[in-house]
N, C-alpha and C positions, 0 to 999 in steps of 0.2 A: 127719349126720342119716340115719336110715333112709330108704330109697327104696322107692317102689312104682310099679307100672305102672298107668296109667289104663285100666280095662276090658281089652279084648283088644288094645289098641294097643301100639306099641313106645315110647310116650311115658313116660319114667321121670322121676318128680318126687319132691321131698321129701315126707315123709309128713304134713307140716303145710303148709297154704297160707295166704297172707296175703290177707284180704278188704280191698279198697281202697275201700269205700263212703264212708269218712270222709276219704279223702285229699284231696278237693277243698277241704276246709276249711283245709289246711295251706299255709304259705308254701313256695315251691319249695325253699329251703334245708333246711327241716325235713323235707320229703318225701324229699329226697335222703338224709338221714341215716337215715330209716326204711327205705328200700330197701337201702341199703348194709348196714345192720345185719341185715336179713332174709337177704340173700345170704351174709353172713359166718356166719350160723347155719344155713345149709343150706336155707332157705326160698326156693324158686325158682319156685313157681307163684303168680301174682298174679291174684286173682279180681275181676272188674269186672262192671258192667252199664251199659247205655246210660243208665239213669235215675239212676244214682248222681251226686248233685250236679248233676242235669240235664246230664250229660256232663262236668262240670268235673273229676270224679275221674280220668277217663281222660286229660284234657288235662294236669293237674298231674303225673300219673304219668309221662307221656311227657317232659315238660320236666325233671322231677327225675332221670329215669334217663339221658336223653341218650345213648341207645344208638348205637353204630356198627354197621355190618353184621356184624362178627365177634361182637360182644357179644350180638346178638339170639338166637343159638343157645343161649346159656348160661341164658336164662330162658324161662319158659312163661307166656304170656298167655291168660287165659280171660275171656270176657265173655258177657253174657246179653242177650236181647232178648225183646220180646213184651208188656211192660207199657206201656200208654199211659194218658193222663189219662182215667180213668173207664171204661176197658175194656181187654180183652186182645186181641192181634192177632198171629196166627200166619200171616197171609197171606204169599204169596210176595213180593209187592211190599214189605210192611213189613220182612220178614226181610232182604231184599237191601239195602234202604235203610238199615236199622239197622246192618248190618255195614259198609257204606260209611262211615257216620258214625263208627263206632268206629275203623275203620282210620285215618281222617284224624286223629281226636283222639289216638289212641295213637301216631301217627307210625310206623306199621309196615306192611309189605306183607302180613302174614298174621297170623291169630289161631290159636293152637294148639288151643283148644277153645271151641266156641260152644254155649251152653245156651239152651234155650227156657225162659223164666221161668215165672211162674204159669200153670197150665193154661188154655187157651182152649177152652171147650166148643163153640165154633163152628169148631173146627179142621177143615180139609180136608186129610187126610194126604197126598193126592196133590200138593197145592200145596207142602207142606213138603218133600216128597221132591224136587220140582223145584228148589226154592230151594237145598237142600243140594247137589244135583248141580251146580248152577251154581257155588256157592262152592267145592266140592271141585275141580272141573275147572279153575277159574281159579287155584287155589292160594291162595285167600284165607282158607280155613279148613281145618285139618287133620282135626279130629275133632269129633264132635257129641254132645250130651247134653241132658238136661232138668233141670228143678228143680221139686220139689214135685209129682211125678206118681206115680200109682199103677200097679200092674202092667198093668192092661188098657189104660190110656192109652199106656203104652210098647209094649205088644203091637200096638196099632193103628198106631202110627208105624212100628214095625219091619217090619210087613207090607209097607209101601211103600218102605222105605229100602234094601232089598237089601243090598249089601255094606257100606253106610254105617250099620250098626246102631249103636244108642246105646251110648256108653261110660261115661256118668256120670249119676247122679241126685243132685242136691243137695237134702238134706232136713234139717229142723230136728231136732237131737238134742243133748241135754245131760243131765246127771245128774237134773235135775228136769223134763225133758220127754222121756219115753221110750215113747210110744205104740207105736212100731214094735217095741219089745222086749216090752212088757207082755203082749200077747195070747199070745205064745209060751210064757209061763209058765202061763197060766190056761186051758189047753185043756179043753174040755168042762165049763167052770164057768159059773155064772150070776151072777157078780159083774161090776162095771163094767170092771175091767181085761181081762176076757175078750172084750170087744167088739172085733171086728176092724174097725178104722177105716180101714185103708189097703191091704187086700188082701194082707197079709203081704209088704209091699214089701221088707223087709230080706232075707227068704228068697229072694224073686224075684231081687233084684239079685245075691245070692250065686250062685244057680243059673245066671244068665246072664252072669256075669263083668262086671257093671256096678259101677263104683266108686261107693260112697256117699260123698258129701262132706257133713260135718256142719256146717250153719250155726248160728250163735248158740250155740256150745258152753258159754257162760257165762250164758245168759239164762234167765229164767223167763217163762212166758207167751209172747207173740209179740214185744212191744216194751216190756214192763214194766220191764226192767232186769236187772242181774246178780244172781244168787243167791249168788255167792261173796262172802263178807264181809258178807252181808245178814242183819241180825238177825231177819228174818222166817223164816229157815231155820236155826234153831239146831242141829238134830241133824246135818244134812249138813255144816255148817261145822265142827262139833266133830270129826267124823270126818275131814274134809279136813285140818284142822289137825294132828290126831294123826298122820296118814300123812305130812304135809309135814315134820313134825319127825323122823319115823323116817327118811325118805329124804333129808332135808336139802335140800328144794326148797320152792317156794311152793305154796300151796293151789291156785292156778290150774294149776300144772303137774300136780298130782294129778288135777284135774278132766279134763285132757286125757289123762293116762295111763289114766284109766278108759275113755275112748273108744278109745284105741289098743290096749287090752288085748283088745278084742273081736276074734275071729278073722276078721271080715269085711274086715279091712284098710281100715277107715273113715278117711277123710282129713279132719281137722278144718279148718274155715276160720276162722282167728282174725282178728278185726278190729281189734286194738289198733294204735294209732299211737304207742305209747310204747315206745321202743327197749329200755329195761331190762326192761319187762314181757315183751316178746317173747323176749328173751334168756333170761329166767327160765322162760318157758313151754316153750321148746325143750329144757329139761333133762328134760322128760317122756320123752325118748327113752332116757334112761339108766335108766329105771325099768320093771320088769315087775311089775305088781301080781299078787299071788297070787290064785288063784281065790276064796279066802275073803275077801280084802280087797275084791275086785271086788263080791262079793255084799253085804258089809257096807256099802259105799258105796251100793249100790242100795237097800238096806233103810233106810239113814239118810235117804234122800230121800223117805221116806214110803211106800215100796212094800212090800206084804206078799207073801210067798211062799205058794203054796197049801199 
């Protein structure tokens, strides 16, 4: 599998990561098979959050992996914090407590990357900087990032973080959810896609060497379900199938190849717990879509070029 470095760090990972949100629903034996299969296919970054399965996903992951000290260096563990029941919380107290809980559930001494989950508009960046400093100095977290934040929110944090600048921004992106791309086509236009909804977050991340991780790469809406194989999306599925036949892979692999083709080195976060599906998806690394094919897929998803 192709490798990439997260942000400006020296942390090298496979270009696809495995999202472990649903892992808490699996028996330990099944979870072990999922993880072994991921590693065999070059997927070595595992994405968690303290809220996934109310912590059960992290616990099942640890039991299924059963790492020894030597094996820990061969994988990268990422988790997120900040979402609480009915509110968001980026206070120093909550960040530190959340990390302690994740470390215990994950049965590890350190987390490779910690992301702040949904934005907390009551954020006090000085507090976040203090929490990150404690975690870095204690060796409990190596690198830091955010999820679902716009450029000014990241700028505000970076003002106080000093050398611990943000490495990652996890953002929703799929063939049928492309707001971070649309406005870049529709410059100086008066149509709906020209509306800048996120402060040109993709360009900002590229300019500042912040790795974009694409969550829900097969989803439409926010939690509505997959668009791949969905009869409600006939045109994009027709094109996916056409290219899947050409490249002798699955339609899901083509959907991931479309993301990987973007020069921003975006890392898709794939949440499947099906071993064969993940194996099939990783064949996306053998494909480099042509510029014409990339645009054809974009248009098939209902997007018009100016």
